[in-house]
C-alpha positions in Angstrom: 231.9 216.0 27.2 232.0 219.0 24.8 231.2 221.4 27.6 233.9 219.9 29.8 236.5 220.3 27.0 235.5 223.9 26.5 235.7 224.6 30.2 239.2 222.9 30.3 240.3 225.0 27.3 239.1 228.2 28.9 240.9 227.4 32.2 244.1 226.6 30.3 243.9 229.9 28.3 243.1 231.9 31.5 246.1 230.2 33.3 248.5 231.0 30.5 247.2 234.6 30.3 247.7 235.0 34.1 251.1 233.4 33.9 252.2 235.8 31.1 251.1 238.8 33.2 253.2 237.6 36.1 256.1 237.1 33.7 256.1 240.8 32.8 258.0 243.3 35.0 256.4 246.3 36.5 257.7 248.4 33.5 256.4 245.8 31.1 252.9 245.9 32.6 252.8 249.7 32.7 254.0 250.0 29.1 251.3 247.7 28.0 248.5 249.7 29.7 247.0 252.7 27.9 246.4 254.5 31.2 250.1 254.8 32.1 251.6 256.6 29.0 252.8 259.6 31.1 254.2 257.3 33.8 256.1 255.3 31.3 257.4 258.4 29.6 258.5 259.8 33.0 260.2 256.6 34.0 262.2 256.6 30.7 263.0 260.3 31.0 264.3 259.8 34.6 266.4 256.8 33.5 264.6 254.4 35.8 263.6 251.7 33.4 266.5 249.4 34.1 266.0 249.8 37.9 262.3 249.1 37.8 262.9 246.1 35.6 265.3 244.7 38.1 264.8 241.8 40.5 263.0 243.7 43.2 260.6 243.1 44.6 259.1 246.5 44.4 255.7 248.0 45.2 254.8 250.8 42.8 251.9 253.2 43.5 251.3 254.1 39.9 249.5 257.4 38.9 247.4 257.2 35.8 247.5 259.7 32.9 244.5 261.4 34.5 246.5 261.7 37.8 249.4 263.3 36.0 247.0 265.7 34.2 246.0 267.1 37.6 249.6 268.5 37.8 249.0 270.6 34.7 250.7 270.4 31.3 253.4 273.0 32.2 254.4 271.2 35.4 254.6 267.8 33.6 256.8 269.3 30.8 259.1 270.9 33.3 259.5 267.7 35.2 260.2 265.7 32.1 263.1 268.1 31.5 264.5 267.9 35.1 265.8 264.4 35.5 266.8 264.8 39.1 263.4 266.2 40.3 261.5 263.7 38.2 263.5 260.8 39.6 262.9 262.0 43.2 259.1 262.2 42.5 259.0 258.8 40.8 261.1 257.1 43.6 258.6 258.5 46.0 256.0 256.2 44.4 258.1 253.0 45.0 258.4 251.0 48.2 260.9 248.2 48.5 259.3 244.8 48.9 256.0 243.3 47.7 253.2 245.0 49.6 249.8 243.6 48.7 246.6 245.4 49.5 245.9 243.1 52.5 249.4 244.2 53.9 248.8 247.9 53.1 245.6 247.9 55.1 247.6 246.8 58.1 249.8 249.9 57.8 246.8 252.2 58.8 248.2 255.2 60.5 251.8 254.3 59.8 254.3 255.6 57.2 255.9 253.7 54.4 259.5 254.5 53.4 260.0 255.1 49.7 263.1 254.6 47.5 263.9 258.3 47.6 264.3 258.0 51.4 261.2 260.0 52.3 258.0 258.5 53.8 254.3 258.8 53.0 251.5 258.2 55.4 249.1 255.3 54.8 245.5 255.6 56.1 242.5 253.4 55.8 239.3 255.4 55.4 235.8 254.5 54.3 237.0 251.1 53.1 239.8 252.5 50.9 243.4 253.4 51.3 244.7 257.0 51.2 248.3 258.1 50.9 249.3 261.3 52.6 245.6 261.9 53.4 244.5 262.7 49.9 245.8 260.3 47.2 243.4 257.4 46.8 244.4 253.9 45.8 241.9 253.0 43.1 243.1 249.5 42.0 245.3 247.1 43.8 247.4 244.0 43.4 248.5 244.1 39.8 251.2 241.5 40.1 254.4 241.5 38.1 257.4 239.2 38.0 259.3 241.7 40.2 256.6 243.1 42.5 253.2 244.6 42.5 251.4 247.8 41.2 248.7 249.7 42.9 247.0 252.4 40.9 246.5 255.8 42.4 244.4 258.8 41.4 247.0 261.6 41.9 250.8 262.1 41.8 252.5 261.9 45.2 254.8 264.8 45.7 257.5 264.5 48.4 
């Protein structure tokens, strides 16, 4: 009986935690993740917080801090000062609609249109998904109340 109660309590806690994660917007999830400090700063600098907290749904291919670091400190600082260029790059990481990993795999060899109007190529290679032939999706299907986040290992540049 005690074990059953503990199991029921654990399931209830897990369900509430999962529900809370889905109640957060894409921006809320990114802001709560230590690996997205640069992304969150960039979204704020570009004035895109309100848009990405909107109804959506959106699919965001989110570069980590390590991914941004590959651009170099000078490039990052320059982008943070150029709201228009920064906005164009960030919108290149967002696709309208909720595209889960299972759906992305079906896009092999096709292109996805981004919110900045340009497209990037989706390719399934060695069991993983590559964008534009070189940016690797490293984590998928982080669901939010207004879409989904997929973590990538480099910044997509239009």
